[in-house]
DRENSERO-581740 format. One line per 3 residues: number of its first residue (from 1); their letters; for each residue x, y, z of C-alpha. Coordinates in steps of 0.2 Angstrom, whole numbers. Example, Ala and Ser with C-alpha at 12.3 -4.5 7.8 and 13.67 -1.06 7.14 Angstrom:
1) as) 62:-22:39  68:-5:36 $
//
This chain:
1) xxx) 199:-418:57  208:-422:74  217:-437:64 $
4) xxx) 222:-426:50  227:-412:63  238:-422:72 $
7) xxx) 247:-428:57  249:-411:50  258:-407:66 $
10) xxx) 270:-422:65  273:-414:49  278:-397:55 $
13) xxx) 287:-405:68  299:-414:55  300:-398:45 $
16) xxx) 306:-387:63  319:-400:66  326:-399:48 $
19) xxx) 327:-381:51  337:-384:67  349:-395:57 $
22) xxx) 350:-383:42  355:-368:55  367:-379:62 $
25) xxx) 374:-383:44  375:-365:42  384:-363:59 $
28) xxx) 397:-375:54  401:-370:37  402:-351:44 $
31) xxx) 388:-346:31  377:-335:42  380:-319:32 $
34) xxx) 379:-329:16  363:-318:13  367:-301:21 $
37) xxx) 349:-295:19  332:-301:25  321:-310:21 $
40) xxx) 326:-308:3  345:-313:-3  355:-298:-10 $
43) xxx) 337:-292:-15  334:-308:-25  320:-321:-20 $
46) xxx) 333:-334:-28  349:-328:-24  365:-326:-37 $
49) xxx) 378:-341:-40  392:-327:-46  399:-313:-40 $
52) xxx) 397:-305:-58  378:-304:-54  383:-294:-39 $
55) xxx) 393:-280:-49  386:-265:-57  381:-268:-75 $
58) xxx) 378:-254:-88  362:-255:-97  354:-267:-85 $
61) xxx) 336:-266:-78  338:-266:-60  322:-268:-47 $
64) xxx) 319:-259:-31  330:-268:-17  343:-276:-28 $
67) xxx) 358:-275:-18  377:-275:-27  394:-274:-21 $
70) xxx) 405:-258:-23  421:-254:-16  416:-269:-3 $
73) xxx) 401:-260:2  383:-266:0  372:-254:-10 $
76) xxx) 355:-255:-13  343:-250:-27  331:-237:-21 $
79) xxx) 320:-239:-37  315:-249:-52  327:-241:-67 $
82) xxx) 338:-246:-83  356:-241:-77  366:-230:-90 $
85) xxx) 385:-233:-94  390:-225:-77  382:-229:-60 $
88) xxx) 370:-215:-56  374:-213:-37  355:-205:-34 $
91) xxx) 349:-223:-39  357:-232:-24  360:-231:-7 $
94) xxx) 370:-239:6  365:-254:15  367:-247:35 $
97) xxx) 363:-263:45  380:-269:45  395:-267:35 $
100) xxx) 397:-285:29  399:-285:10  407:-302:3 $
103) xxx) 400:-315:-9  402:-333:-6  393:-343:-17 $
106) xxx) 393:-360:-5  388:-348:10  375:-340:0 $
109) xxx) 365:-356:-5  368:-363:12  360:-349:20 $
112) xxx) 347:-348:8  343:-366:9  341:-363:27 $
115) xxx) 328:-350:26  319:-360:11  317:-373:24 $
118) xxx) 311:-361:37  297:-354:27  291:-372:21 $
121) xxx) 290:-377:40  278:-362:41  264:-371:28 $
124) xxx) 258:-385:41  258:-374:55  246:-363:44 $
127) xxx) 236:-378:40  235:-385:58  230:-368:64 $
130) xxx) 216:-367:52  210:-384:57  211:-379:76 $
133) xxx) 196:-367:72  185:-383:66  192:-391:82 $
136) xxx) 187:-376:94  172:-385:101  181:-401:106 $
139) xxx) 198:-393:114  199:-374:114  219:-376:117 $
142) xxx) 222:-382:100  216:-365:94  226:-357:107 $
145) xxx) 242:-367:104  241:-365:86  240:-348:87 $
148) xxx) 254:-347:99  265:-357:86  261:-345:72 $
151) xxx) 267:-330:83  282:-339:89  286:-343:70 $
154) xxx) 282:-324:67  295:-320:81  306:-332:75 $
157) xxx) 308:-324:58  310:-307:65  324:-314:76 $
160) xxx) 333:-321:60  333:-304:52  339:-296:68 $
163) xxx) 352:-310:69  359:-305:50  357:-286:54 $
166) xxx) 369:-287:70  382:-298:60  378:-313:70 $
169) xxx) 378:-306:87  380:-321:100  368:-316:111 $
172) xxx) 353:-315:97  360:-332:90  355:-340:107 $
175) xxx) 338:-333:109  336:-338:91  340:-356:96 $
178) xxx) 329:-356:113  314:-349:103  317:-363:90 $
181) xxx) 314:-376:106  298:-365:112  291:-370:95 $
184) xxx) 295:-387:95  287:-388:113  271:-380:106 $
187) xxx) 270:-393:92  275:-407:103  261:-403:116 $
190) xxx) 249:-401:100  254:-419:95  250:-425:112 $
193) xxx) 234:-417:115  227:-424:99  233:-442:104 $
196) xxx) 218:-453:106  225:-468:115  238:-470:128 $
199) xxx) 248:-484:134  247:-490:151  260:-479:161 $
202) xxx) 261:-477:180  263:-461:189  277:-459:201 $
205) xxx) 279:-441:209  298:-443:211  300:-448:192 $
208) xxx) 290:-433:187  299:-421:196  317:-426:191 $
211) xxx) 311:-426:173  307:-409:175  324:-406:182 $
214) xxx) 331:-415:168  321:-403:156  330:-388:163 $
217) xxx) 347:-395:163  346:-399:145  340:-382:141 $
220) xxx) 354:-373:151  366:-386:142  360:-380:126 $
223) xxx) 361:-363:130  379:-364:136  383:-375:120 $
226) xxx) 378:-361:110  389:-350:118  405:-363:118 $
229) xxx) 402:-364:98  403:-345:96  421:-346:104 $
232) xxx) 425:-360:93  419:-351:77  427:-335:82 $
235) xxx) 445:-345:87  443:-354:69  440:-337:61 $
238) xxx) 456:-330:67  468:-344:69  460:-357:55 $
241) xxx) 461:-371:67  458:-375:85  465:-389:97 $
244) xxx) 452:-387:113  462:-401:123  478:-390:122 $
247) xxx) 470:-374:124  473:-364:140  461:-350:137 $
250) xxx) 444:-359:136  429:-348:142  422:-352:158 $
253) xxx) 406:-358:149  416:-372:141  419:-379:159 $
256) xxx) 403:-377:164  396:-385:147  408:-401:152 $
259) xxx) 403:-401:172  383:-400:166  386:-415:153 $
262) xxx) 391:-426:170  374:-419:180  364:-423:164 $
265) xxx) 370:-441:163  367:-444:182  349:-437:181 $
268) xxx) 344:-446:167  353:-462:172  343:-460:189 $
271) xxx) 327:-458:178  331:-473:168  334:-483:183 $
274) xxx) 317:-477:191  308:-482:177  315:-500:176 $
277) xxx) 314:-502:193  298:-497:196  289:-504:181 $
280) xxx) 283:-486:177  282:-489:157  290:-475:151 $
283) xxx) 299:-482:135  304:-466:127  318:-464:142 $
286) xxx) 327:-476:132  329:-464:117  334:-452:128 $
289) xxx) 349:-463:135  354:-466:116  354:-447:115 $
292) xxx) 366:-446:129  377:-458:123  378:-449:105 $
295) xxx) 381:-433:114  396:-441:122  403:-447:107 $
298) xxx) 402:-431:97  407:-421:111  423:-432:114 $
301) xxx) 425:-432:96  425:-412:95  437:-410:110 $
304) xxx) 450:-423:105  450:-423:86  450:-405:81 $
307) xxx) 429:-407:76  428:-420:63  416:-415:49 $
310) xxx) 398:-415:55  400:-418:73  397:-400:77 $
313) xxx) 379:-398:70  375:-417:75  379:-413:92 $
316) xxx) 366:-399:92  354:-407:84  355:-422:94 $
319) xxx) 353:-411:111  338:-403:104  330:-420:99 $
322) xxx) 334:-427:116  324:-411:125  310:-414:114 $
325) xxx) 307:-432:120  311:-426:138  297:-415:138 $
328) xxx) 285:-428:128  289:-440:142  285:-426:156 $
331) xxx) 268:-424:146  265:-442:148  268:-442:166 $
334) xxx) 257:-427:171  243:-435:160  244:-450:171 $
337) xxx) 245:-438:186  230:-429:180  219:-446:178 $
340) xxx) 224:-451:196  217:-436:202  201:-437:192 $
343) xxx) 199:-455:198  202:-448:217  189:-435:214 $
346) x) 176:-446:209 $
//
């Protein structure tokens, strides 16, 4: 059972990262309001493909909750009914969560696919949560962490609704991203706990402490990155383009974000050298360095070459992968420390 539990958790982890990728694509394409309501899309489980589907039709069967666009406003069917030749206002009510009433089929389907992947990611999470009941006697933390992941997914879904209802409020987008990282941490912890064999790695207190600092720096960097991205999105929306290296009005968050990248590079190089010099055996630190190199390349490309296609989502996805690897290394280090303490007590 433990083997299947771990495999299911790995599938869930991959799907959560796919959700992060899909979310990044949503931001890149400006599709965040492609579905103006939640959890359905214009009141449908499968969204429309043409504007005509969102316009009032006479002698048409409408279901409760279906959305149409009337005079640049969203109108929601209050009940099941068949329309007459003229729209009866008593059958409709205004959608009041926000005033965004536009339809772009590309944006709608990009956002819909993002939601669909999010829903699919919940399936393996529910599966390993059910398995955790059978593993209760083996390790109680399986059930506690599994249930925490389920509640985290429910909270994340609610956050998704509030993001849409707020018409993409920046601080809610940031909270949404941080919550995704919390879910990643829960699943990584479960994968780590269910591991049956460990490589011979050495514990070093300085390495462990610096790794903890590196994780905190990465988290701050990701939060700052979401704020910089919000600024970029707004500027592009207003001006149609943005040349960051020629802009004198960049927000303070951008300069802090750029400075933090130097700190992150130095701290992780320090970890890399400590690992090699002391022969600690944490090979995943090499993956962290590859992620940092990729982050530098994509960051420089966005700054000097006006955001080449795909660099923006790639930048944030690599950052989330990197902090996941760092967290796993930290758990490996703590595992070695726990074994040393257990040996000393004996």
